[in-house]
Biopython code that builds the backbone (N, CA, C, O; Angstrom):
import numpy as np
from Bio.PDB.StructureBuilder import StructureBuilder

atoms = [
    (1, "UNK", "N", (-166.866, -42.839, 22.314)),
    (1, "UNK", "CA", (-166.235, -42.949, 23.623)),
    (1, "UNK", "C", (-165.332, -44.172, 23.648)),
    (1, "UNK", "O", (-165.659, -45.223, 23.097)),
    (2, "UNK", "N", (-164.209, -44.009, 24.292)),
    (2, "UNK", "CA", (-163.292, -45.138, 24.414)),
    (2, "UNK", "C", (-163.422, -45.736, 25.805)),
    (2, "UNK", "O", (-163.691, -45.038, 26.783)),
    (3, "UNK", "N", (-163.227, -47.035, 25.866)),
    (3, "UNK", "CA", (-163.283, -47.705, 27.159)),
    (3, "UNK", "C", (-161.929, -47.615, 27.823)),
    (3, "UNK", "O", (-160.908, -47.572, 27.136)),
    (4, "UNK", "N", (-161.897, -47.586, 29.154)),
    (4, "UNK", "CA", (-160.604, -47.518, 29.847)),
    (4, "UNK", "C", (-159.775, -48.758, 29.555)),
    (4, "UNK", "O", (-160.304, -49.857, 29.388)),
    (5, "UNK", "N", (-158.494, -48.563, 29.498)),
    (5, "UNK", "CA", (-157.560, -49.651, 29.231)),
    (5, "UNK", "C", (-157.580, -50.641, 30.395)),
    (5, "UNK", "O", (-157.381, -50.253, 31.546)),
    (6, "UNK", "N", (-157.816, -51.891, 30.102)),
    (6, "UNK", "CA", (-157.889, -52.926, 31.144)),
    (6, "UNK", "C", (-156.537, -53.167, 31.799)),
    (6, "UNK", "O", (-156.478, -53.642, 32.933)),
    (7, "UNK", "N", (-155.445, -52.845, 31.098)),
    (7, "UNK", "CA", (-154.106, -53.079, 31.644)),
    (7, "UNK", "C", (-153.632, -51.931, 32.526)),
    (7, "UNK", "O", (-152.565, -52.024, 33.133)),
    (8, "UNK", "N", (-154.399, -50.860, 32.607)),
    (8, "UNK", "CA", (-153.996, -49.703, 33.418)),
    (8, "UNK", "C", (-154.003, -50.079, 34.896)),
    (8, "UNK", "O", (-154.836, -50.860, 35.357)),
    (9, "UNK", "N", (-153.056, -49.505, 35.615)),
    (9, "UNK", "CA", (-152.935, -49.785, 37.047)),
    (9, "UNK", "C", (-154.076, -49.124, 37.809)),
    (9, "UNK", "O", (-154.501, -48.027, 37.445)),
    (10, "UNK", "N", (-154.578, -49.764, 38.853)),
    (10, "UNK", "CA", (-155.621, -49.138, 39.666)),
    (10, "UNK", "C", (-155.060, -47.934, 40.419)),
    (10, "UNK", "O", (-153.846, -47.735, 40.482)),
    (11, "UNK", "N", (-155.952, -47.145, 40.981)),
    (11, "UNK", "CA", (-155.525, -45.928, 41.682)),
    (11, "UNK", "C", (-154.612, -46.216, 42.861)),
    (11, "UNK", "O", (-153.642, -45.491, 43.082)),
    (12, "UNK", "N", (-154.902, -47.252, 43.613)),
    (12, "UNK", "CA", (-154.109, -47.559, 44.799)),
    (12, "UNK", "C", (-153.410, -48.899, 44.669)),
    (12, "UNK", "O", (-153.565, -49.598, 43.668)),
    (13, "UNK", "N", (-152.638, -49.250, 45.688)),
    (13, "UNK", "CA", (-151.938, -50.536, 45.669)),
    (13, "UNK", "C", (-152.913, -51.711, 45.773)),
    (13, "UNK", "O", (-153.981, -51.596, 46.374)),
    (14, "UNK", "N", (-152.533, -52.825, 45.185)),
    (14, "UNK", "CA", (-153.375, -54.016, 45.230)),
    (14, "UNK", "C", (-153.261, -54.684, 46.595)),
    (14, "UNK", "O", (-152.330, -54.420, 47.355)),
    (15, "UNK", "N", (-154.223, -55.550, 46.892)),
    (15, "UNK", "CA", (-154.184, -56.281, 48.160)),
    (15, "UNK", "C", (-152.938, -57.154, 48.250)),
    (15, "UNK", "O", (-152.338, -57.283, 49.317)),
    (16, "UNK", "N", (-152.553, -57.753, 47.124)),
    (16, "UNK", "CA", (-151.360, -58.607, 47.107)),
    (16, "UNK", "C", (-150.106, -57.788, 47.398)),
    (16, "UNK", "O", (-149.227, -58.233, 48.136)),
    (17, "UNK", "N", (-150.022, -56.600, 46.822)),
    (17, "UNK", "CA", (-148.876, -55.726, 47.068)),
    (17, "UNK", "C", (-148.832, -55.297, 48.540)),
    (17, "UNK", "O", (-147.758, -55.223, 49.137)),
    (18, "UNK", "N", (-149.985, -55.020, 49.109)),
    (18, "UNK", "CA", (-150.046, -54.636, 50.529)),
    (18, "UNK", "C", (-149.592, -55.791, 51.418)),
    (18, "UNK", "O", (-148.888, -55.579, 52.406)),
    (19, "UNK", "N", (-149.996, -57.011, 51.068)),
    (19, "UNK", "CA", (-149.580, -58.199, 51.839)),
    (19, "UNK", "C", (-148.064, -58.363, 51.813)),
    (19, "UNK", "O", (-147.426, -58.583, 52.843)),
    (20, "UNK", "N", (-147.503, -58.250, 50.605)),
    (20, "UNK", "CA", (-146.052, -58.404, 50.466)),
    (20, "UNK", "C", (-145.306, -57.303, 51.209)),
    (20, "UNK", "O", (-144.280, -57.563, 51.838)),
    (21, "UNK", "N", (-145.809, -56.092, 51.140)),
    (21, "UNK", "CA", (-145.161, -54.967, 51.815)),
    (21, "UNK", "C", (-145.205, -55.148, 53.329)),
    (21, "UNK", "O", (-144.211, -54.893, 54.010)),
    (22, "UNK", "N", (-146.345, -55.586, 53.864)),
    (22, "UNK", "CA", (-146.455, -55.789, 55.304)),
    (22, "UNK", "C", (-145.540, -56.913, 55.764)),
    (22, "UNK", "O", (-144.939, -56.830, 56.835)),
    (23, "UNK", "N", (-145.433, -57.963, 54.958)),
    (23, "UNK", "CA", (-144.532, -59.076, 55.283)),
    (23, "UNK", "C", (-143.081, -58.589, 55.302)),
    (23, "UNK", "O", (-142.319, -58.950, 56.199)),
    (24, "UNK", "N", (-142.696, -57.771, 54.316)),
    (24, "UNK", "CA", (-141.338, -57.227, 54.262)),
    (24, "UNK", "C", (-141.079, -56.309, 55.454)),
    (24, "UNK", "O", (-139.981, -56.309, 56.011)),
    (25, "UNK", "N", (-142.085, -55.528, 55.846)),
    (25, "UNK", "CA", (-141.944, -54.645, 57.000)),
    (25, "UNK", "C", (-141.703, -55.454, 58.273)),
    (25, "UNK", "O", (-140.805, -55.141, 59.055)),
    (26, "UNK", "N", (-142.513, -56.496, 58.475)),
    (26, "UNK", "CA", (-142.370, -57.328, 59.671)),
    (26, "UNK", "C", (-140.997, -58.005, 59.719)),
    (26, "UNK", "O", (-140.383, -58.109, 60.780)),
    (27, "UNK", "N", (-140.527, -58.462, 58.558)),
    (27, "UNK", "CA", (-139.223, -59.121, 58.499)),
    (27, "UNK", "C", (-138.111, -58.132, 58.849)),
    (27, "UNK", "O", (-137.204, -58.465, 59.612)),
    (28, "UNK", "N", (-138.174, -56.920, 58.299)),
    (28, "UNK", "CA", (-137.147, -55.916, 58.597)),
    (28, "UNK", "C", (-137.192, -55.512, 60.069)),
    (28, "UNK", "O", (-136.145, -55.319, 60.687)),
    (29, "UNK", "N", (-138.388, -55.383, 60.634)),
    (29, "UNK", "CA", (-138.509, -55.035, 62.050)),
    (29, "UNK", "C", (-137.897, -56.130, 62.922)),
    (29, "UNK", "O", (-137.180, -55.843, 63.880)),
    (30, "UNK", "N", (-138.185, -57.381, 62.583)),
    (30, "UNK", "CA", (-137.635, -58.508, 63.350)),
    (30, "UNK", "C", (-136.113, -58.533, 63.278)),
    (30, "UNK", "O", (-135.445, -58.724, 64.295)),
    (31, "UNK", "N", (-135.562, -58.341, 62.078)),
    (31, "UNK", "CA", (-134.107, -58.333, 61.916)),
    (31, "UNK", "C", (-133.464, -57.161, 62.656)),
    (31, "UNK", "O", (-132.394, -57.312, 63.245)),
    (32, "UNK", "N", (-134.100, -56.019, 62.629)),
    (32, "UNK", "CA", (-133.574, -54.843, 63.328)),
    (32, "UNK", "C", (-133.553, -55.079, 64.831)),
    (32, "UNK", "O", (-132.578, -54.745, 65.504)),
    (33, "UNK", "N", (-134.625, -55.654, 65.355)),
    (33, "UNK", "CA", (-134.684, -55.947, 66.797)),
    (33, "UNK", "C", (-133.647, -56.998, 67.189)),
    (33, "UNK", "O", (-132.964, -56.856, 68.203)),
    (34, "UNK", "N", (-133.533, -58.051, 66.382)),
    (34, "UNK", "CA", (-132.560, -59.109, 66.669)),
    (34, "UNK", "C", (-131.147, -58.557, 66.653)),
    (34, "UNK", "O", (-130.334, -58.894, 67.513)),
    (35, "UNK", "N", (-130.853, -57.713, 65.682)),
    (35, "UNK", "CA", (-129.534, -57.093, 65.593)),
    (35, "UNK", "C", (-129.260, -56.230, 66.820)),
    (35, "UNK", "O", (-128.148, -56.239, 67.347)),
    (36, "UNK", "N", (-130.255, -55.491, 67.275)),
    (36, "UNK", "CA", (-130.091, -54.638, 68.449)),
    (36, "UNK", "C", (-129.844, -55.478, 69.704)),
    (36, "UNK", "O", (-129.014, -55.121, 70.540)),
    (37, "UNK", "N", (-130.559, -56.584, 69.833)),
    (37, "UNK", "CA", (-130.410, -57.440, 71.008)),
    (37, "UNK", "C", (-129.079, -58.183, 71.019)),
    (37, "UNK", "O", (-128.594, -58.559, 72.086)),
    (38, "UNK", "N", (-128.482, -58.400, 69.853)),
    (38, "UNK", "CA", (-127.253, -59.169, 69.762)),
    (38, "UNK", "C", (-125.997, -58.308, 69.863)),
    (38, "UNK", "O", (-124.884, -58.827, 69.774)),
    (39, "UNK", "N", (-126.160, -57.017, 70.045)),
    (39, "UNK", "CA", (-124.988, -56.145, 70.127)),
    (39, "UNK", "C", (-124.088, -56.545, 71.285)),
    (39, "UNK", "O", (-124.548, -57.033, 72.317)),
    (40, "UNK", "N", (-122.816, -56.329, 71.090)),
    (40, "UNK", "CA", (-121.860, -56.573, 72.168)),
    (40, "UNK", "C", (-121.932, -55.410, 73.160)),
    (40, "UNK", "O", (-122.383, -54.316, 72.819)),
    (41, "UNK", "N", (-121.490, -55.660, 74.370)),
    (41, "UNK", "CA", (-121.442, -54.588, 75.353)),
    (41, "UNK", "C", (-122.483, -54.711, 76.444)),
    (41, "UNK", "O", (-122.599, -53.821, 77.286)),
    (42, "UNK", "N", (-123.236, -55.784, 76.449)),
    (42, "UNK", "CA", (-124.232, -55.965, 77.499)),
    (42, "UNK", "C", (-123.742, -56.913, 78.586)),
    (42, "UNK", "O", (-124.478, -57.219, 79.524)),
    (43, "UNK", "N", (-122.528, -57.368, 78.464)),
    (43, "UNK", "CA", (-121.987, -58.296, 79.455)),
    (43, "UNK", "C", (-122.033, -59.712, 78.923)),
    (43, "UNK", "O", (-123.081, -60.188, 78.486)),
    (44, "UNK", "N", (-120.892, -60.383, 78.961)),
    (44, "UNK", "CA", (-120.796, -61.719, 78.406)),
    (44, "UNK", "C", (-121.566, -62.777, 79.161)),
    (44, "UNK", "O", (-121.954, -63.792, 78.584)),
    (45, "UNK", "N", (-121.792, -62.557, 80.438)),
    (45, "UNK", "CA", (-122.450, -63.584, 81.243)),
    (45, "UNK", "C", (-123.915, -63.267, 81.507)),
    (45, "UNK", "O", (-124.576, -63.988, 82.253)),
    (46, "UNK", "N", (-124.421, -62.217, 80.917)),
    (46, "UNK", "CA", (-125.828, -61.873, 81.132)),
    (46, "UNK", "C", (-126.663, -62.415, 79.980)),
    (46, "UNK", "O", (-126.134, -62.812, 78.942)),
    (47, "UNK", "N", (-127.941, -62.423, 80.178)),
    (47, "UNK", "CA", (-128.832, -62.924, 79.137)),
    (47, "UNK", "C", (-129.180, -61.841, 78.121)),
    (47, "UNK", "O", (-129.998, -62.061, 77.228)),
    (48, "UNK", "N", (-128.560, -60.679, 78.257)),
    (48, "UNK", "CA", (-128.838, -59.599, 77.313)),
    (48, "UNK", "C", (-130.018, -58.785, 77.763)),
    (48, "UNK", "O", (-130.376, -58.780, 78.940)),
    (49, "UNK", "N", (-130.620, -58.099, 76.824)),
    (49, "UNK", "CA", (-131.791, -57.295, 77.151)),
    (49, "UNK", "C", (-132.751, -57.323, 75.980)),
    (49, "UNK", "O", (-132.369, -57.655, 74.858)),
    (50, "UNK", "N", (-133.973, -56.980, 76.239)),
    (50, "UNK", "CA", (-135.007, -56.912, 75.217)),
    (50, "UNK", "C", (-134.825, -55.621, 74.430)),
    (50, "UNK", "O", (-134.541, -54.577, 75.018)),
    (51, "UNK", "N", (-134.981, -55.674, 73.138)),
    (51, "UNK", "CA", (-134.847, -54.493, 72.289)),
    (51, "UNK", "C", (-135.999, -53.530, 72.552)),
    (51, "UNK", "O", (-137.141, -53.951, 72.741)),
    (52, "UNK", "N", (-135.695, -52.254, 72.562)),
    (52, "UNK", "CA", (-136.715, -51.226, 72.760)),
    (52, "UNK", "C", (-137.152, -50.624, 71.427)),
    (52, "UNK", "O", (-137.895, -49.643, 71.414)),
    (53, "UNK", "N", (-136.712, -51.185, 70.321)),
    (53, "UNK", "CA", (-137.072, -50.665, 69.006)),
    (53, "UNK", "C", (-138.529, -51.010, 68.717)),
    (53, "UNK", "O", (-138.927, -52.175, 68.759)),
    (54, "UNK", "N", (-139.314, -49.980, 68.423)),
    (54, "UNK", "CA", (-140.724, -50.205, 68.096)),
    (54, "UNK", "C", (-141.054, -49.777, 66.677)),
    (54, "UNK", "O", (-141.990, -50.303, 66.074)),
    (55, "UNK", "N", (-140.297, -48.824, 66.133)),
    (55, "UNK", "CA", (-140.591, -48.325, 64.803)),
    (55, "UNK", "C", (-139.356, -48.309, 63.926)),
    (55, "UNK", "O", (-138.233, -48.153, 64.405)),
    (56, "UNK", "N", (-139.588, -48.474, 62.614)),
    (56, "UNK", "CA", (-138.490, -48.478, 61.653)),
    (56, "UNK", "C", (-138.910, -47.712, 60.394)),
    (56, "UNK", "O", (-140.087, -47.416, 60.183)),
    (57, "UNK", "N", (-137.921, -47.406, 59.578)),
    (57, "UNK", "CA", (-138.188, -46.871, 58.253)),
    (57, "UNK", "C", (-138.601, -48.052, 57.378)),
    (57, "UNK", "O", (-137.888, -49.056, 57.348)),
    (58, "UNK", "N", (-139.711, -47.970, 56.675)),
    (58, "UNK", "CA", (-140.165, -49.115, 55.885)),
    (58, "UNK", "C", (-139.241, -49.395, 54.699)),
    (58, "UNK", "O", (-138.526, -48.502, 54.244)),
    (59, "UNK", "N", (-139.253, -50.628, 54.199)),
    (59, "UNK", "CA", (-138.437, -50.967, 53.033)),
    (59, "UNK", "C", (-138.759, -50.051, 51.854)),
    (59, "UNK", "O", (-139.925, -49.759, 51.587)),
    (60, "UNK", "N", (-137.721, -49.602, 51.153)),
    (60, "UNK", "CA", (-137.927, -48.648, 50.072)),
    (60, "UNK", "C", (-138.299, -49.305, 48.743)),
    (60, "UNK", "O", (-138.377, -48.618, 47.725)),
    (61, "UNK", "N", (-138.528, -50.609, 48.730)),
    (61, "UNK", "CA", (-138.963, -51.287, 47.505)),
    (61, "UNK", "C", (-140.415, -50.944, 47.177)),
    (61, "UNK", "O", (-140.866, -51.160, 46.052)),
    (62, "UNK", "N", (-141.137, -50.417, 48.145)),
    (62, "UNK", "CA", (-142.545, -50.090, 47.969)),
    (62, "UNK", "C", (-142.730, -48.582, 48.071)),
    (62, "UNK", "O", (-142.052, -47.924, 48.860)),
    (63, "UNK", "N", (-143.646, -48.030, 47.273)),
    (63, "UNK", "CA", (-143.855, -46.584, 47.283)),
    (63, "UNK", "C", (-144.565, -46.126, 48.566)),
    (63, "UNK", "O", (-145.196, -46.931, 49.250)),
    (64, "UNK", "N", (-144.458, -44.838, 48.886)),
    (64, "UNK", "CA", (-145.119, -44.305, 50.079)),
    (64, "UNK", "C", (-146.625, -44.556, 50.111)),
    (64, "UNK", "O", (-147.207, -44.665, 51.190)),
    (65, "UNK", "N", (-147.262, -44.650, 48.948)),
    (65, "UNK", "CA", (-148.709, -44.896, 48.907)),
    (65, "UNK", "C", (-149.066, -46.227, 49.569)),
    (65, "UNK", "O", (-150.136, -46.355, 50.165)),
    (66, "UNK", "N", (-148.186, -47.208, 49.469)),
    (66, "UNK", "CA", (-148.429, -48.513, 50.095)),
    (66, "UNK", "C", (-148.461, -48.369, 51.610)),
    (66, "UNK", "O", (-149.348, -48.909, 52.271)),
    (67, "UNK", "N", (-147.497, -47.644, 52.159)),
    (67, "UNK", "CA", (-147.422, -47.487, 53.616)),
    (67, "UNK", "C", (-148.596, -46.645, 54.126)),
    (67, "UNK", "O", (-149.134, -46.910, 55.201)),
    (68, "UNK", "N", (-148.986, -45.637, 53.355)),
    (68, "UNK", "CA", (-150.138, -44.816, 53.740)),
    (68, "UNK", "C", (-151.419, -45.638, 53.741)),
    (68, "UNK", "O", (-152.273, -45.461, 54.610)),
    (69, "UNK", "N", (-151.554, -46.532, 52.778)),
    (69, "UNK", "CA", (-152.738, -47.389, 52.724)),
    (69, "UNK", "C", (-152.754, -48.359, 53.908)),
    (69, "UNK", "O", (-153.816, -48.619, 54.473)),
    (70, "UNK", "N", (-151.596, -48.894, 54.289)),
    (70, "UNK", "CA", (-151.533, -49.789, 55.455)),
    (70, "UNK", "C", (-151.877, -49.041, 56.739)),
    (70, "UNK", "O", (-152.451, -49.622, 57.660)),
    (71, "UNK", "N", (-151.531, -47.761, 56.804)),
    (71, "UNK", "CA", (-151.922, -46.940, 57.964)),
    (71, "UNK", "C", (-153.431, -46.762, 57.961)),
    (71, "UNK", "O", (-154.070, -46.888, 59.006)),
    (72, "UNK", "N", (-154.016, -46.467, 56.786)),
    (72, "UNK", "CA", (-155.471, -46.288, 56.693)),
    (72, "UNK", "C", (-156.213, -47.551, 57.082)),
    (72, "UNK", "O", (-157.299, -47.484, 57.659)),
    (73, "UNK", "N", (-155.635, -48.706, 56.772)),
    (73, "UNK", "CA", (-156.282, -49.988, 57.088)),
    (73, "UNK", "C", (-156.023, -50.439, 58.523)),
    (73, "UNK", "O", (-156.539, -51.470, 58.953)),
    (74, "UNK", "N", (-155.228, -49.672, 59.260)),
    (74, "UNK", "CA", (-154.993, -49.984, 60.666)),
    (74, "UNK", "C", (-153.925, -51.026, 60.927)),
    (74, "UNK", "O", (-153.847, -51.557, 62.035)),
    (75, "UNK", "N", (-153.105, -51.331, 59.944)),
    (75, "UNK", "CA", (-152.044, -52.331, 60.117)),
    (75, "UNK", "C", (-150.770, -51.706, 60.683)),
    (75, "UNK", "O", (-150.052, -52.339, 61.456)),
    (76, "UNK", "N", (-150.495, -50.464, 60.294)),
    (76, "UNK", "CA", (-149.309, -49.738, 60.750)),
    (76, "UNK", "C", (-149.735, -48.400, 61.331)),
    (76, "UNK", "O", (-150.844, -47.919, 61.098)),
    (77, "UNK", "N", (-148.819, -47.817, 62.095)),
    (77, "UNK", "CA", (-149.033, -46.489, 62.659)),
    (77, "UNK", "C", (-147.836, -45.627, 62.277)),
    (77, "UNK", "O", (-146.687, -46.019, 62.479)),
    (78, "UNK", "N", (-148.115, -44.447, 61.723)),
    (78, "UNK", "CA", (-147.038, -43.516, 61.366)),
    (78, "UNK", "C", (-146.653, -42.768, 62.633)),
    (78, "UNK", "O", (-147.495, -42.112, 63.247)),
    (79, "UNK", "N", (-145.377, -42.862, 63.032)),
    (79, "UNK", "CA", (-144.946, -42.229, 64.282)),
    (79, "UNK", "C", (-144.076, -41.011, 64.042)),
    (79, "UNK", "O", (-143.505, -40.461, 64.984)),
    (80, "UNK", "N", (-143.969, -40.585, 62.794)),
    (80, "UNK", "CA", (-143.253, -39.365, 62.475)),
    (80, "UNK", "C", (-141.876, -39.611, 61.888)),
    (80, "UNK", "O", (-141.273, -40.665, 62.092)),
    (81, "UNK", "N", (-141.394, -38.619, 61.156)),
    (81, "UNK", "CA", (-140.071, -38.625, 60.544)),
    (81, "UNK", "C", (-139.810, -39.874, 59.706)),
    (81, "UNK", "O", (-138.698, -40.402, 59.700)),
    (82, "UNK", "N", (-140.829, -40.340, 59.007)),
    (82, "UNK", "CA", (-140.678, -41.498, 58.119)),
    (82, "UNK", "C", (-140.651, -42.842, 58.816)),
    (82, "UNK", "O", (-140.342, -43.853, 58.185)),
    (83, "UNK", "N", (-140.966, -42.880, 60.099)),
    (83, "UNK", "CA", (-140.962, -44.137, 60.854)),
    (83, "UNK", "C", (-142.382, -44.665, 61.020)),
    (83, "UNK", "O", (-143.339, -43.907, 61.177)),
    (84, "UNK", "N", (-142.485, -45.987, 60.981)),
    (84, "UNK", "CA", (-143.761, -46.655, 61.180)),
    (84, "UNK", "C", (-143.577, -47.755, 62.212)),
    (84, "UNK", "O", (-142.476, -48.274, 62.399)),
    (85, "UNK", "N", (-144.678, -48.103, 62.884)),
    (85, "UNK", "CA", (-144.649, -49.228, 63.818)),
    (85, "UNK", "C", (-145.886, -50.093, 63.581)),
    (85, "UNK", "O", (-146.897, -49.624, 63.059)),
    (86, "UNK", "N", (-145.787, -51.355, 63.973)),
    (86, "UNK", "CA", (-146.914, -52.265, 63.866)),
    (86, "UNK", "C", (-147.975, -51.891, 64.892)),
    (86, "UNK", "O", (-147.656, -51.508, 66.017)),
    (87, "UNK", "N", (-149.227, -52.003, 64.496)),
    (87, "UNK", "CA", (-150.320, -51.775, 65.421)),
    (87, "UNK", "C", (-150.589, -53.106, 66.111)),
    (87, "UNK", "O", (-150.772, -54.122, 65.440)),
    (88, "UNK", "N", (-150.615, -53.115, 67.452)),
    (88, "UNK", "CA", (-150.864, -54.375, 68.165)),
    (88, "UNK", "C", (-152.241, -54.938, 67.798)),
    (88, "UNK", "O", (-153.214, -54.202, 67.632)),
    (89, "UNK", "N", (-152.284, -56.248, 67.679)),
    (89, "UNK", "CA", (-153.542, -56.912, 67.295)),
    (89, "UNK", "C", (-154.423, -57.107, 68.476)),
    (89, "UNK", "O", (-155.521, -57.648, 68.345)),
]
sb = StructureBuilder()
sb.init_structure("model")
sb.init_model(0)
sb.init_chain("A")
sb.init_seg("    ")
for serial, (resi, resn, name, xyz) in enumerate(atoms, 1):
    if name == "N":
        sb.init_residue(resn, " ", resi, " ")
    sb.init_atom(name, np.array(xyz, "f"), 0.0, 1.0, " ", f" {name:<3s}", serial, name[0])
structure = sb.get_structure()
């Protein structure tokens, strides 16, 4: 019998990979909201408005298995059509 290769990747994403993916998701969500709030057309003398964006397409640097695992762990919520949103703490 041969022993499994120690260098083989585990079945699912590592905790470190999940941390990095969640951090990238939060950063993209923040940038998307900031961009939406900074759009022109809300009036030059007004304070603007709060962004209504709640969900985004996750960064494509990470495979779908990472996002599915974050949903299973309760960090994200899949809202359909490839969009995810943060679960309130």
